[in-house]
C-alpha positions as CSV (number, residue, x, y, z in Angstrom):
1,M,22.5,0.7,13.7
2,K,26.1,-0.2,14.0
3,F,26.0,-3.0,16.5
4,T,23.4,-5.8,16.6
5,M,23.0,-8.8,18.9
6,Y,20.5,-10.8,16.9
7,V,20.7,-9.7,13.2
8,S,23.8,-10.7,11.2
9,E,25.7,-8.2,9.1
10,E,24.4,-9.8,5.9
11,D,20.8,-9.7,7.0
12,K,21.1,-6.0,7.9
13,E,21.2,-5.3,4.2
14,N,18.3,-7.8,3.5
15,L,16.1,-5.9,6.0
16,E,16.7,-2.5,4.4
17,Y,13.3,-2.5,2.6
18,E,11.4,-4.6,5.2
19,V,8.5,-2.6,6.5
20,I,6.7,-3.5,9.8
21,S,3.2,-2.1,9.6
22,R,1.9,0.3,12.3
23,D,-1.0,-2.2,12.8
24,L,1.5,-4.9,14.0
25,R,3.5,-2.5,16.1
26,S,0.3,-1.3,17.9
27,H,-1.0,-4.9,18.2
28,L,2.2,-6.0,19.9
29,T,2.1,-3.0,22.2
30,R,-1.4,-4.0,23.3
31,I,-0.2,-7.6,24.0
32,L,2.6,-6.3,26.2
33,D,0.2,-3.9,28.0
34,R,-2.3,-6.7,28.6
35,D,0.3,-9.1,30.0
36,L,1.8,-6.5,32.3
37,S,-1.7,-5.8,33.7
38,R,-2.4,-9.5,34.0
39,F,0.8,-10.4,35.8
40,F,1.4,-7.3,37.8
41,E,-1.9,-6.2,39.4
42,D,0.0,-3.9,41.8
43,G,0.3,-0.5,40.1
44,R,3.8,0.2,41.5
45,T,5.2,-3.1,40.3
46,R,3.6,-2.7,36.9
47,L,5.2,0.8,36.6
48,M,8.6,-0.6,37.4
49,W,8.3,-3.2,34.7
50,Q,7.0,-0.6,32.2
51,N,10.1,1.4,33.0
52,R,12.4,-1.6,32.3
53,L,10.8,-2.2,28.9
54,I,10.7,1.4,27.9
55,N,14.4,1.8,28.7
56,I,15.3,-1.3,26.6
57,S,13.6,0.4,23.7
58,R,15.1,3.9,24.4
59,G,18.6,2.4,24.6
60,I,18.2,0.6,21.2
61,V,17.0,3.8,19.4
62,G,19.7,5.9,21.0
63,K,17.6,7.9,23.6
64,A,18.7,8.4,27.2
65,I,17.2,6.0,29.7
66,Y,14.7,7.3,32.2
67,V,15.5,6.8,35.9
68,L,12.3,6.1,37.8
69,K,12.4,7.9,41.2
70,S,9.9,7.7,44.1
71,D,9.1,10.3,46.6
72,D,10.3,10.3,50.2
73,F,7.6,7.9,51.1
74,G,8.5,5.3,48.4
75,E,5.5,6.3,46.3
76,Y,5.3,7.4,42.6
77,Q,3.6,10.6,41.6
78,P,0.6,10.5,39.1
79,A,2.9,12.3,36.6
80,E,5.2,9.3,36.6
81,Y,2.3,6.9,35.7
82,A,1.1,9.3,33.0
83,W,4.6,9.7,31.4
84,H,5.2,5.9,31.4
85,N,1.8,5.1,29.9
86,G,2.5,7.6,27.0
87,E,6.1,6.4,26.5
88,F,4.9,2.8,26.6
89,G,2.6,3.5,23.7
90,L,5.6,4.8,21.6
91,M,8.0,2.0,22.6
92,L,7.4,-0.1,19.5
93,L,6.4,2.8,17.2
94,R,9.8,4.6,17.4
95,P,12.3,2.0,16.2
96,N,13.1,1.6,12.5
97,T,13.0,-1.9,11.1
98,L,16.4,-3.1,12.3
99,E,15.9,-1.5,15.7
100,F,12.5,-3.1,16.0
101,V,13.8,-6.6,15.2
102,E,16.6,-6.2,17.8
103,L,14.0,-4.9,20.4
104,I,11.6,-7.8,19.7
105,C,14.4,-10.3,20.2
106,S,15.3,-8.7,23.5
107,L,11.7,-9.0,24.6
108,V,11.6,-12.7,23.6
109,E,14.8,-13.4,25.6
110,G,13.2,-11.6,28.5
111,E,10.1,-13.9,28.1
112,F,7.8,-11.0,27.4
113,L,6.8,-12.3,24.0
114,T,6.6,-15.8,22.6
115,I,8.3,-16.9,19.4
116,D,5.3,-18.9,18.0
117,E,2.9,-16.1,18.4
118,L,5.3,-13.6,16.9
119,N,6.1,-15.7,13.9
120,L,2.4,-16.1,13.1
121,L,1.9,-12.3,13.3
122,F,5.0,-11.7,11.1
123,E,3.6,-14.0,8.5
124,K,0.2,-12.3,8.6
125,D,2.0,-8.9,8.2
126,G,3.8,-10.2,5.1
127,L,7.2,-10.0,6.7
128,S,10.2,-12.0,5.4
129,F,11.8,-12.9,8.7
130,T,11.2,-15.2,11.6
131,I,12.6,-15.7,15.1
132,E,14.2,-18.9,16.2
133,Q,15.4,-20.1,19.6
134,T,18.8,-21.8,19.5
135,E,20.6,-23.5,22.4
136,E,22.6,-20.3,23.0
137,S,20.3,-17.4,22.2
138,V,17.5,-16.0,20.0
139,K,18.3,-15.8,16.3
140,V,16.7,-13.9,13.4
141,Q,16.2,-15.9,10.2
142,V,15.6,-13.8,7.1
143,A,14.1,-15.5,4.1
144,S,15.8,-15.1,0.7
145,I,14.1,-13.2,-2.1
146,E,13.8,-16.5,-4.0
147,D,11.9,-18.1,-1.1
148,L,9.6,-15.1,-0.9
149,E,8.8,-15.1,-4.6
150,T,7.5,-18.7,-4.3
151,K,4.8,-17.4,-2.0
152,E,1.7,-15.6,-3.1
153,I,2.3,-11.9,-2.4
154,S,-0.3,-10.4,0.0
155,E,-2.5,-7.7,-1.6
156,E,-3.2,-6.3,1.8
157,H,0.4,-5.7,2.8
158,P,2.8,-6.7,0.1
159,N,6.4,-6.9,1.1
160,I,8.3,-3.8,-0.2
161,R,11.5,-5.9,-0.3
162,V,9.8,-8.2,-2.9
163,L,8.5,-5.2,-4.9
164,V,12.0,-3.7,-5.0
165,K,13.4,-7.0,-6.3
166,R,10.7,-7.1,-9.0
167,M,11.5,-3.6,-10.0
168,N,15.2,-4.4,-10.3
169,D,14.4,-7.6,-12.3
170,A,12.2,-5.6,-14.7
171,L,15.1,-3.2,-15.3
172,E,17.4,-6.1,-16.0
173,A,14.9,-7.6,-18.5
174,E,14.3,-4.1,-20.1
175,D,10.7,-4.4,-19.1
176,Y,10.2,-0.7,-18.4
177,G,6.4,-0.9,-18.2
178,G,6.8,-3.6,-15.5
179,L,9.4,-1.4,-13.7
180,L,7.0,1.5,-13.6
181,H,4.2,-0.7,-12.3
182,A,6.5,-2.1,-9.5
183,S,7.7,1.4,-8.6
184,A,4.1,2.7,-8.3
185,S,3.3,-0.4,-6.2
186,V,6.2,0.4,-3.8
187,F,4.9,3.9,-3.3
188,E,1.3,2.8,-2.8
189,T,2.4,0.2,-0.2
190,M,4.6,2.7,1.6
191,A,1.9,5.3,1.6
192,K,-0.6,2.9,3.1
193,D,1.9,2.0,5.9
194,I,2.7,5.6,6.6
195,V,-1.0,6.6,6.8
196,G,-1.6,3.5,8.9
197,I,-5.4,3.6,9.1
198,P,-7.6,0.6,8.1
199,G,-9.8,2.8,5.8
200,V,-7.0,3.2,3.2
201,Q,-5.8,-0.4,3.0
202,N,-8.1,-1.3,0.1
203,Q,-8.0,2.0,-1.7
204,T,-5.8,3.2,-4.5
205,L,-3.0,5.7,-3.9
206,G,-4.8,8.4,-5.8
207,S,-7.9,8.1,-3.6
208,F,-6.0,8.8,-0.4
209,F,-3.0,10.8,-1.6
210,K,-4.1,14.0,0.2
211,R,-4.0,12.1,3.5
212,Y,-0.6,10.6,2.6
213,R,0.7,14.1,1.8
214,K,-0.4,15.2,5.3
215,D,1.2,12.3,7.1
216,S,4.4,11.9,5.0
217,T,7.7,13.4,6.1
218,L,8.8,13.8,2.5
219,P,9.2,17.3,0.8
220,S,6.3,18.3,-1.4
221,E,8.4,18.1,-4.5
222,I,9.1,14.4,-3.9
223,L,5.4,13.8,-3.1
224,D,4.5,15.5,-6.4
225,Y,6.9,13.1,-8.2
226,I,5.4,10.1,-6.5
227,L,1.9,11.1,-7.5
228,G,3.2,11.6,-11.0
229,I,4.5,8.0,-11.1
230,Y,1.2,6.7,-9.9
231,D,-0.7,8.6,-12.6
232,A,1.8,7.5,-15.2
233,R,1.3,3.8,-14.3
234,N,-2.4,4.1,-15.1
235,V,-1.9,5.5,-18.6
236,T,1.5,3.9,-19.7
237,P,1.2,0.9,-22.0
238,L,2.1,-2.4,-20.3
239,A,2.4,-0.7,-16.9
240,G,-1.2,-0.6,-15.6
241,H,-2.9,-2.4,-18.4
242,G,-2.3,-4.4,-21.5
243,S,-1.4,-2.7,-24.8
244,T,0.0,-3.4,-28.3
245,K,2.2,-0.4,-28.0
246,P,5.5,-0.3,-26.1
247,P,5.9,2.1,-23.2
248,E,7.6,5.3,-24.0
249,I,10.3,5.0,-21.3
250,T,14.0,5.2,-22.1
251,R,16.5,3.1,-20.3
252,E,18.0,6.2,-18.7
253,Q,14.6,7.1,-17.4
254,A,14.0,3.6,-16.1
255,I,17.3,3.5,-14.2
256,A,16.6,6.9,-12.7
257,L,13.1,5.8,-11.6
258,A,14.4,2.6,-10.0
259,E,17.1,4.4,-8.0
260,L,14.8,7.3,-7.0
261,T,12.2,4.8,-5.8
262,K,14.6,3.1,-3.5
263,A,16.0,6.4,-2.3
264,F,12.6,7.8,-1.5
265,V,11.6,4.7,0.5
266,R,14.8,5.0,2.5
267,I,14.3,8.7,3.1
268,E,10.6,8.4,4.1
269,Y,11.3,5.7,6.7
270,L,14.5,7.5,8.0
271,L,12.6,10.7,8.5
272,T,9.6,9.0,10.0
273,A,11.9,7.1,12.5
274,E,13.6,10.4,13.4
275,A,10.3,12.1,13.9
276,R,9.1,9.3,16.2
277,K,12.3,9.5,18.2
278,M,11.8,13.2,18.8
279,A,8.4,12.5,20.3
């Protein structure tokens, strides 16, 4: 996203590995749907507001806006209601992280969502940013990695940005077992988010990898590599368990693993976002 209204150029990079769970996206969609139904009991008025929110989202993700048209009697056909209900459900699922943050800030400025409620949900989802209201506008505040590392990382939805930092730190410290562990944790967290069903949240990657393979947008060769990294973590000394033996990982292999891990995360979420935009 080249132009942003609420996220600074510096924070664009900081949000590169930030992952908003499907649970949170769906929950916020339900909040918006509930409030539209509560405040606009008339179906025609609700449809018009749905159209407005949908078009804000479509504009941010680069899709054409949808012009709502009535018939000769000023009524909307059932197909219009059906299309808008479906599109409304995709409104917060399509955007990538940066687009999502920009969209949420637009909704806050439009008074469709409240900052206090959002920030509580962001914290629960393990996200590293908050939204603030200034005298002039809404502002996104992204926490530094140092601040994030002072908090206990959530086992339910660990922040991929933190895990990537730990992987880079392990490389710098020549702790290649720790790097392998962090890489496998990145892949496991990403897989749980892509699958997006409650049943996998407390499972190991190996136990639901067949489902992840089905839902992932990555080529099978990359998925085989990811599964291999997960399996390697469980048998490599100092990666998944303690050992008196050093891990048999060269520095060259460690560098390649760190860079491939980051690349595969970017590719997975880029392809997932593209698939959602085509929907």
